[in-house]
N, C-alpha and C positions, 0 to 999 in steps of 0.2 A: 218523244221522238229524239233521237240522238243528233248531236250537232253535225257530224259529217253528212248524214242523210239530208238534213235541212239545207246545208250549204250546197250539196249536189242538186237538190231540187231547185234552188235559186239559180244555179248555173244553167240548168235545163231551160229556164225561162229567159236566159240571156242576161241575167244580172251578174255583175262581177262580184262573186262571193268572196274573193280574196282581198277586196278593198277593205282597208282597216276600218273606215267609218261605217261601211255596210255591216261588217262583222260586229262592231261595237253596238250598233243600233239593234241588231237581231238579238244579241246576247242580253241587252238590257230588257227588251220586251219579253223574251222567253223566260228570263229569271223572274220577272214580275208575275207572269202568268203561272209559273210553277208555284210561286208563293200563294197566289189566289187559289190555285187548285188544292194546295195543302190546307189552307185555312178554311175554305168555303166549299170545296168540292169541284168536280169536273164540270157540272152545269154552270156554275158561276164563272169558271175560267173560260168556258166556251162562249158565254154571253159577252165577256170582255173581249175575246178574240173577234167576235162579230162586230162589236162596237168599234174596235180599232180598225178593222177592215173598212167599215163604212166611213169612219172619220178620215182615214188616209185616202180613200177613193175620192171623197169630197175635196180634200186639199189638192189632190192631183188635177182634178177637174176645174178648180177655182184657184189658180195660182195668184200669189200676191203680185199685182201689176203696178206697184208703186214705182218700180224701176223698169221703165219700158226700153232701156237701151239694148238689152239682149233681143227683145222682140223686134225692135227696129233694125238691128243688125241682120237678123234672119230674114226680115222682109226685104231689106236692101239687096241681100245676096240672091233672092229669088227673082228680083225684077231685072 
């Protein structure tokens, strides 16, 4: 997939695809997946994509709660 299409797809989901950090993260991951695809084939690259998807979903659902200040601020605003 080419980069403009990928960033357009992100925008359609509401992600700021023009954010420097977002672009950098996407480029690092896609470069690695392209490397895996070249070395081991499409099946291996797809397996890596599925694993990344699952790992990122897990992280989003289980955020680090060591610093509760942002949670507390959001809670205080809602009360």
